DOSEMAR-449915 format. One record per residue (C-alpha): residue in three letters; y, x, z. Coordinates in steps of 0.02 Angstrom, whole numbers, padded with zeros to 5 digits, always signed. Last residue first. Layout:
<nutors>
alaYXZ;...
</nutors>
This chain:
<nutors>
asp+00172+00831-02353;thr+00010+00924-02399;gly+00096+01089-02435;ala+00151+01103-02255;thr-00032+01101-02201;val-00071+01246-02317;pro+00073+01346-02244;glu+00013+01291-02070;trp-00156+01374-02091;arg-00127+01520-01975;ala-00028+01410-01854;tyr-00166+01280-01841;glu-00290+01419-01803;asp-00179+01491-01668;met-00155+01318-01592;leu-00343+01293-01582;glu-00377+01465-01510;ala-00249+01436-01373;phe-00324+01265-01337;arg-00498+01342-01322;gly-00439+01477-01202;arg-00355+01348-01090;val-00515+01246-01098;met-00623+01388-01034;glu-00498+01427-00897;leu-00504+01246-00838;gly-00693+01248-00839;ala-00699+01401-00728;thr-00571+01321-00611;ala-00692+01189-00545;val-00623+01011-00551;ala-00496+00968-00684;leu-00403+00805-00653;his-00325+00714-00801;leu-00227+00552-00784;pro-00166+00611-00615;pro-00140+00487-00473;glu+00033+00415-00439;asp+00029+00292-00294;ile-00136+00350-00219;gly-00290+00243-00248;thr-00412+00384-00273;ile-00331+00555-00259;asp-00427+00605-00102;ala-00595+00543-00168;val-00577+00654-00321;ala-00535+00806-00214;ala-00685+00771-00102;met-00793+00762-00257;ser-00738+00937-00306;lys-00756+01009-00130;val-00933+00940-00117;leu-00983+00999-00291;asp-00920+01177-00271;gly-00906+01243-00448;arg-01027+01362-00527;val-00967+01518-00618;ala-01055+01528-00785;gln-01141+01691-00831;arg-01316+01620-00840;asp-01256+01462-00927;phe-01170+01561-01064;glu-01326+01668-01082;ala-01435+01513-01099;met-01313+01440-01225;ala-01320+01597-01331;ala-01510+01599-01322;tyr-01520+01417-01375;ser-01407+01455-01522;pro-01511+01607-01568;ala-01670+01500-01567;tyr-01595+01379-01693;ala-01704+01440-01837;pro-01858+01390-01736;ile-01827+01203-01767;ser-01891+01091-01627;thr-01887+00904-01659;ala-01856+00753-01546;pro-01729+00849-01444;leu-01742+00869-01255;lys-01670+00754-01122;ala-01568+00819-00977;asn-01633+00776-00802;thr-01676+00957-00761;gly-01506+01016-00819;phe-01404+00883-00730;ser-01504+00900-00568;thr-01356+00983-00484;asp-01294+01161-00461;tyr-01126+01134-00543;gly-01045+01176-00711;ala-00880+01106-00775;pro-00792+00950-00717;glu-00659+00843-00801;val-00611+00689-00701;leu-00519+00564-00812;thr-00405+00455-00707;val-00342+00278-00735;his-00217+00176-00634;ile-00198-00012-00642;gly-00030-00097-00614;leu-00034-00201-00772;pro+00086-00085-00864;gly-00041+00055-00838;val-00182-00050-00913;glu-00159-00013-01098;lys-00089+00163-01087;ala-00226+00215-00966;leu-00357+00139-01081;gly-00300+00250-01224;glu-00321+00408-01119;thr-00488+00351-01050;leu-00559+00306-01220;asn-00505+00474-01289;gln-00589+00571-01148;val-00745+00463-01150;ala-00764+00497-01337;ser-00750+00684-01304;lys-00885+00659-01172;ser-01001+00583-01302;ala-00962+00725-01422;cys-01006+00851-01287;tyr-01177+00770-01267;val-01205+00775-01455;ala-01144+00956-01469;met-01256+01020-01330;thr-01364+01144-01427;pro-01210+01253-01456;leu-01060+01200-01350;ser-00911+01088-01385;val-00752+01130-01291;his-00635+00985-01254;gly-00759+00849-01207;gly-00867+00989-01139;met-00736+01000-01001;ser-00826+00845-00945;gly-00792+00661-00913;ile-00816+00565-00751;asn-00711+00409-00772;ile-00604+00347-00628;val-00530+00172-00639;his-00402+00133-00504;gly-00347-00041-00455;ser-00197-00155-00446;gly-00123-00315-00516;arg-00247-00423-00420;glu-00292-00527-00573;arg-00293-00373-00681;met-00412-00285-00561;his-00536-00430-00566;pro-00525-00444-00755;leu-00546-00254-00767;val-00714-00241-00678;ala-00833-00308-00811;gln-00741-00222-00953;ile-00747-00057-00859;val-00935-00074-00837;gln-00959-00111-01021;val-00848+00036-01070;leu-00955+00158-00970;gly-01114+00088-01047;val-01044+00107-01223;val-00995+00288-01192;asn-01122+00388-01090;thr-01265+00263-01098;glu-01260+00194-01274;phe-01187+00358-01338;gln-01340+00456-01285;asp-01458+00316-01338;arg-01382+00312-01513;leu-01401+00500-01536;gln-01578+00495-01469;asp-01620+00355-01590;pro-01544+00452-01735;ser-01654+00601-01691;val-01581+00763-01625;glu-01648+00923-01705;glu-01514+00942-01839;val-01377+00929-01707;ala-01456+01068-01604;gly-01533+01002-01445;val-01499+00961-01263;leu-01450+00786-01211;gly-01363+00761-01044;tyr-01355+00605-00939;gly-01236+00470-00884;ala-01178+00368-00736;ala-01024+00430-00643;asn-00903+00289-00683;val-00804+00275-00523;leu-00719+00106-00499;ala-00582+00079-00371;asp-00502-00061-00271;ile-00640-00187-00300;ala-00608-00340-00192;gly-00681-00466-00070;phe-00808-00352+00012;arg-00975-00442-00007;asp-00933-00570-00140;val-00830-00444-00237;thr-00969-00314-00236;glu-01106-00440-00276;lys-01004-00506-00422;val-00981-00330-00491;ala-01167-00295-00471;gln-01213-00458-00558;glu-01095-00422-00702;ile-01172-00251-00726;gly-01348-00323-00721;ala-01305-00452-00853;ile-01228-00316-00963;asp-01380-00202-00954;thr-01342-00030-01031;val-01247+00027-00876;asp-01399-00006-00768;leu-01341-00066-00599;arg-01451-00093-00447;thr-01371-00101-00276;val-01345+00008-00123;leu-01210-00049-00001;val-01125+00088+00099;asn-01013+00056+00250;gly-01141+00090+00386;leu-01188+00261+00320;asp-01355+00307+00398;ala-01449+00216+00260;phe-01362+00326+00132;ala-01460+00472+00204;pro-01616+00407+00116;asn-01538+00459-00052;val-01580+00318-00172;lys-01719+00347-00299;thr-01804+00180-00263;thr-01639+00099-00317;asp-01673+00136-00500;arg-01525+00109-00617;met-01397+00154-00486;ser-01256+00078-00386;ala-01176+00144-00228;val-01056+00009-00172;val-00944+00098-00047;asn-00828+00016+00079;trp-00705+00156+00112;asp-00692+00242+00281;arg-00643+00414+00214;lys-00813+00486+00260;ala-00894+00344+00159;tyr-00787+00393+00009;glu-00848+00572+00020;phe-01031+00525+00047;thr-01033+00419-00110;ile-00947+00562-00202;ala-01102+00670-00188;glu-01221+00537-00255;gly-01112+00496-00405;met-01082+00680-00437;gly-01265+00725-00447;thr-01398+00594-00415;ser-01433+00416-00360;ala-01251+00358-00371;gly-01247+00335-00560;thr-01113+00201-00549;ile-00990+00193-00405;leu-00897+00037-00346;val-00757+00074-00223;thr-00688-00039-00087;lys-00535-00018+00022;arg-00544-00050+00208;met-00409-00154+00287;
</nutors>
């Protein structure tokens, strides 16, 4: 019997790429997106893909998409939360509304979709929730601190969720990618205000981006599809080794800093 996966953000980037991977593996795929006019025309050639509208900020729309999935296929075996967007700008440049909108989509929206799917998975005593995070959740970057903060929130939510639903038979995985050649950069939103003093930060980020080793999107999403629904999937899955190396360096720096200041820490007991 075919398994069924519901994917958010399937019109672009990772959500689009992983739709093809699940279809290749003979899953029933519900490829959901905010604007169905932006669907990849190639989806029409995949007989086991249902395209539907789902805006992660619209609770009624989320519930309708979940109902449509269950009515059509009878079950939701896996959920892939791929919807989200980037926000570029120094912290001082980002407006409060932009900050709220970033978290509304990347964090609140993700939780709302999980909340709509979990009752079904709990009733069945099985399921796999896959959240697309970012290595930026570990390593914050200049002019992308707000975006990275949203992914840090996704990381902590995912880890806590895994402890809550594991005893119920539901698996959870946080996929942590680095850089890819996708529309992420062109779709990113710009800050409300431009402050010239932050030009060096933008230059540093541009140089970082120029030197970054890009991951293979198809291979990465194939790896995610392959671990979906297995008996013991990872809680954390790094895709693209450049990001993994970046995080290893950050963790080493963090522990070194803690060690340097441990005499002060010990004095606070």
